[in-house]
C-alpha positions in Angstrom: -23.4 94.1 52.1 -19.7 94.2 52.7 -17.3 96.4 50.7 -14.7 93.6 51.0 -15.3 90.5 48.9 -15.3 87.2 50.8 -12.3 84.8 50.2 -14.7 82.6 48.2 -15.7 85.5 45.9 -12.1 86.6 45.5 -11.1 83.1 44.5 -14.0 82.9 42.0 -12.9 86.2 40.5 -9.3 85.0 40.2 -10.4 81.7 38.7 -12.7 83.2 36.1 -10.0 85.8 35.2 -7.5 83.0 34.7 -9.8 81.1 32.4 -10.9 84.1 30.3 -7.3 85.3 30.0 -6.3 81.9 28.6 -8.7 82.6 25.6 -8.5 86.4 25.4 -9.8 88.9 22.8 -8.0 87.4 19.9 -10.0 84.1 20.4 -13.2 86.1 20.6 -12.4 88.1 17.4 -11.3 85.0 15.5 -14.6 83.3 16.3 -16.5 86.4 15.1 -14.5 86.6 11.9 -14.9 82.9 11.1 -18.5 82.7 12.1 -17.8 80.3 14.9 -19.3 80.3 18.4 -17.1 80.6 21.5 -18.0 76.9 22.3 -14.6 76.1 23.8 -14.8 78.9 26.3 -18.4 78.3 27.1 -17.8 74.5 27.6 -14.9 75.0 29.9 -16.7 77.7 31.9 -19.6 75.3 32.3 -17.3 72.4 33.4 -15.7 74.6 36.0 -19.1 75.6 37.4 -18.9 79.2 36.4 -22.0 79.4 34.1 -24.4 78.0 36.7 -22.8 79.5 39.8 -26.2 81.2 40.6 -28.4 78.1 40.2 -29.5 75.7 43.0 -27.0 73.0 44.0 -29.6 70.3 43.8 -29.8 70.8 40.1 -26.0 71.0 39.5 -25.5 74.7 40.1 -23.2 76.5 42.5 -25.9 77.5 44.9 -24.6 81.1 45.0 -26.4 84.1 43.5 -26.4 87.0 41.1 -23.4 88.6 42.9 -21.3 85.6 41.9 -22.7 85.4 38.4 -21.9 89.1 37.9 -18.3 88.4 38.9 -18.2 85.7 36.2 -19.6 88.1 33.6 -17.4 91.0 34.6 -14.1 89.0 34.5 -14.9 87.3 31.2 -15.7 90.7 29.6 -12.6 92.2 31.2 -10.5 89.7 29.3 -12.1 90.8 26.0 -14.2 87.7 25.6 -17.7 88.9 26.6 -20.3 86.1 26.5 -23.7 87.6 25.8 -25.5 84.4 26.5 -24.4 84.6 30.2 -26.9 87.4 30.5 -29.7 85.3 28.9 -29.3 81.6 29.7 -28.3 81.3 33.4 -29.3 84.8 34.6 -32.8 85.3 33.0 -34.0 81.9 32.1 -32.2 80.0 34.8 -33.4 82.3 37.6 -37.0 82.3 36.3 -37.2 78.5 36.0 -35.4 78.0 39.4 -37.9 80.2 41.2 -41.2 79.5 39.3 -40.8 76.3 37.3 -42.4 73.0 38.2 -40.3 70.2 39.6 -40.3 68.6 36.1 -39.2 71.8 34.4 -36.4 72.2 36.9 -35.2 68.6 36.4 -35.5 69.0 32.6 -33.7 72.3 32.1 -31.6 73.4 35.1 -28.8 70.8 35.1 -28.0 71.6 31.5 -28.3 75.4 32.0 -25.9 75.0 35.0 -23.2 73.1 33.2 -23.6 74.9 29.9 -24.7 71.8 27.9 -28.1 73.5 27.4 -28.4 77.2 26.3 -31.7 79.0 26.5 -32.6 82.3 24.7 -35.1 84.8 25.9 -37.8 86.3 23.7 -39.7 89.4 24.8 -38.9 92.3 22.3 -41.2 92.6 19.3 -41.0 94.6 16.0 -44.0 96.9 16.9 -43.7 97.0 20.7 -40.1 97.9 21.2 -39.6 98.9 24.8 -43.3 98.8 25.5 -43.5 95.2 26.7 -47.0 95.8 28.0 -48.2 95.9 24.4 -46.6 92.8 23.0 -48.9 91.0 20.6 -47.6 87.4 20.8 -50.6 85.5 22.1 -51.1 82.1 23.6 -54.5 80.5 23.6 -55.8 77.2 25.0 -56.6 74.3 22.7 -57.6 71.5 24.9 -54.7 70.9 27.2 -52.3 72.4 24.8 -51.2 76.0 24.1 -51.1 77.6 20.7 -48.6 80.5 20.3 -48.6 83.1 17.5 -46.5 86.2 17.1 -43.1 87.7 16.2 -40.0 88.6 18.2 -37.0 90.6 17.2 -33.4 91.1 18.4 -33.4 87.8 20.2 -29.8 86.7 21.0 -28.2 83.4 20.4 -31.2 81.4 19.1 -29.0 79.4 16.8 -27.0 78.1 19.7 -30.0 77.5 22.0 -32.0 74.4 22.6 -35.0 76.4 23.7 -36.4 80.0 24.0 -38.2 81.4 27.0 -41.0 83.3 25.2 -43.1 86.1 26.8 -46.6 85.7 25.4 -50.0 87.0 26.4 -53.0 84.9 27.5 -56.6 86.0 27.9 -57.9 86.7 31.4 -61.0 84.6 31.8 -62.6 87.3 34.1 -61.9 90.5 32.2 -61.0 89.4 28.7 -57.8 91.4 28.9 -54.4 90.1 27.8 -51.8 89.4 30.5 -48.2 88.3 30.1 -47.2 84.6 30.5 -43.9 82.7 30.1 -43.5 79.6 27.9 -40.5 77.4 27.2 -40.4 76.7 23.4 -37.8 74.2 22.2 -36.2 75.5 19.0 -37.1 72.3 17.1 -40.8 72.8 17.7 -42.8 72.7 14.5 -43.8 76.1 13.1 -41.1 77.9 15.2 -38.7 79.6 12.8 -35.9 82.2 13.1 -33.9 84.3 10.8 -30.6 86.0 11.5 -30.5 89.8 11.5 -27.4 91.3 9.8 -25.6 93.5 12.3 -22.5 95.7 12.0 -21.0 94.1 15.1 -17.9 91.9 15.5 -19.6 89.4 17.8 -19.8 85.6 17.6 -23.3 85.7 19.2 -26.0 86.7 16.7 -29.4 88.4 16.7 -32.6 86.9 15.3 -36.1 87.4 14.2 -38.5 84.8 15.5 -41.7 83.6 13.8 -44.3 81.7 15.8 -47.2 80.5 13.6 -49.6 78.2 15.4 -46.8 76.8 17.5 -48.4 74.0 19.6 -47.0 73.4 23.0 -48.0 71.0 25.8 -49.6 72.3 28.9 -46.3 72.0 30.9 -44.6 74.6 28.6 -46.1 77.3 30.8 -43.7 78.5 33.5 -45.2 79.4 36.8 -48.7 81.0 37.1 -50.6 82.7 34.4 -51.6 85.3 37.0 -48.1 86.1 38.3 -46.1 86.7 35.1 -45.2 90.3 35.9 -43.6 89.3 39.2 -41.9 86.5 37.4 -40.6 88.9 34.8 -39.0 90.9 37.6 -37.2 87.7 38.6 -35.6 87.7 35.1 -35.3 91.3 34.2 -33.5 92.5 37.3 -30.7 89.9 36.7 -30.7 91.0 33.1 -29.9 94.5 34.1 -27.3 93.4 36.6 -25.5 91.3 34.0 -25.7 94.1 31.5 -23.9 96.3 34.0 -21.3 93.6 34.6 -20.7 93.2 30.9 -20.3 96.9 30.4 -18.0 97.2 33.5 -15.8 94.4 32.2 -15.7 95.9 28.7 -14.7 99.2 30.2 -12.0 97.7 32.2 -10.6 96.0 29.2 -10.5 99.2 27.1 -9.0 101.1 30.1 -6.3 98.6 30.5 -5.3 98.7 26.8 -5.2 102.5 27.0 -3.2 102.7 30.2 -0.6 100.2 28.8 -0.3 102.2 25.6 0.0 105.7 27.0 2.5 104.5 29.7 4.8 103.2 26.9 4.2 105.7 24.1 6.8 108.5 24.3 6.7 111.7 22.4 9.1 114.6 23.1 10.9 112.5 25.7 7.8 112.1 27.9 5.2 109.3 28.0 1.9 110.7 26.8 0.2 109.3 29.9 1.9 112.0 31.9 -0.1 114.7 30.1 -3.4 115.6 31.9 -5.3 115.8 28.6 -4.6 112.1 28.3 -4.6 111.1 32.0 -7.6 112.9 33.3 -10.2 111.3 31.0 -8.8 107.8 31.8 -8.9 108.6 35.5 -12.5 109.9 35.2 -13.4 106.6 33.4 -11.9 104.6 36.3 -13.9 106.5 38.8 -17.2 106.1 36.9 -16.6 102.4 36.4 -16.0 101.9 40.1 -19.1 103.8 41.0 -21.2 101.7 38.6 -19.7 98.6 40.0 -20.8 99.5 43.6 -24.4 100.1 42.4 -24.3 96.7 40.5 -23.1 95.0 43.7 -25.9 96.6 45.7 -28.5 95.4 43.2 -27.1 91.9 43.2 -27.1 91.8 47.0 -30.7 92.9 47.2 -31.8 90.5 44.6 -30.0 87.6 46.3 -31.7 88.6 49.5 -35.1 88.0 47.8 -36.0 91.7 47.4 -37.1 91.9 43.8 -38.7 95.3 44.0 -35.8 96.7 46.1 -33.4 95.4 43.5 -35.2 97.1 40.6 -33.9 100.7 41.2 -30.2 99.9 41.7 -30.3 97.3 38.9 -31.5 99.9 36.5 -29.2 102.6 37.8 -26.2 100.2 37.6 -27.0 99.3 34.0 -27.3 103.0 33.1 -24.1 104.1 34.9 -22.1 101.1 33.6 -23.2 101.7 30.0 -22.4 105.5 30.2 -19.0 104.8 31.7 -18.2 102.1 29.2 -19.1 104.1 26.1 -17.0 107.1 27.4 -14.0 105.0 28.4 -13.9 103.1 25.1 -14.1 106.4 23.2 -11.2 107.9 25.3 -9.2 104.7 24.9 -9.4 104.8 21.1 -8.6 108.5 21.1 -5.6 108.0 23.5 -4.1 105.6 21.0 -4.5 108.0 18.1 -4.4 106.2 14.7 -3.4 103.0 16.5 -6.8 103.0 18.2 -8.4 102.3 14.8 -6.1 99.4 13.8 -6.8 95.7 13.9 -3.7 95.2 15.9 -4.8 96.9 19.0 -8.4 95.6 18.9 -10.2 98.7 20.3 -12.0 99.9 17.2 -14.7 97.1 17.2 -15.5 98.1 20.8 -16.9 101.4 19.6 -19.9 99.6 18.3 -20.0 96.8 20.9 -20.0 99.4 23.7 -23.1 101.1 22.2 -25.0 97.9 22.9 -24.7 98.6 26.6 -26.7 101.8 26.1 -29.3 100.2 24.0 -29.9 96.7 25.3 -31.4 95.1 27.2 -33.2 98.4 28.0 -32.4 101.8 26.6 -30.9 104.6 28.7 -34.0 106.7 28.1 -36.3 104.0 29.5 -34.1 103.8 32.6 -34.4 107.5 33.0 -38.1 107.2 32.7 -38.1 104.5 35.4 -36.0 106.6 37.8 -38.1 109.7 37.0 -41.4 108.0 37.7 -40.5 105.4 40.3 -37.7 107.0 42.3 -38.7 110.7 42.0 -42.5 110.3 41.7 -42.8 112.4 38.6 -45.7 112.0 36.2 -45.5 109.7 33.2 -44.6 111.2 29.9 -46.1 108.4 27.9 
């Protein structure tokens, strides 16, 4: 891992920043207010090869990795135009299908995921399971050569703009009778698959949904990979999810920090810019330091993942997501406070970030579950649950 980005990565970062800056936060907020999707930005990002930069070249992707996709996510979020579906569609679903899908599944889904013409959501969280993904109750049973899925999912992002959902279900182990996780591609127009939007106090064009699967019949080729390897396959999707969550939080934090620095540099009270006062300057400087440290951990996680080390990437991916979320929440709060009353106005656009930043602490995995992971896996402490 180099601490100096290659010319290709630097060029990618600059190109994505240029695209995202052309749209900006006002476009994002306008889409949210009007109930529109950020289709124009998504479409152009796909046409330029940004969305599928991590996917194999033979299927229309850029042939790069999670490091490059995290650059795309960070720079788009840093312009105030965070695209949540970047976390889900190319990072989780794209990586899982690219690594474990059949040739037919790759041909069917990857070209569209790469150019953005196909969006895929990811369904793992359930109303009664929460963070305990080992106890999800969505089941899949054989019926001849078909699969029958039954269950519920909650807080599933972007289902209304997706052509399919990668569902985590559980099948019965023929030897033990125990349930084990498996992954299924469910097109959103499949009979008996329904979804309902969840009302959220968030200014975001991308919405959250409840999913209902009642005797959803799928062909045999809906199963992704092996029934016996779903946990390792989940790592292939969940590590990128955490890396992208970190990239989103870092970008969001950069955006808020930039707004605050610009304001406190210009805002003058008693003949001195308020940014000269340590009470204002030090929290912003601390936020800059914490964002940069989180970014280094994110880059380590992406580097290990791209080297094929799923287990080695798990610790830094979780740590990066935790550190980025904590830094983002703090810097957004400091930014709003630095602007005083202006921090709560529509004009400056920081107030909606108070709630958006909290997502980074909660999703895709809570800060407490990351602390559990580090306690048990990194430190070897006994489980508390």
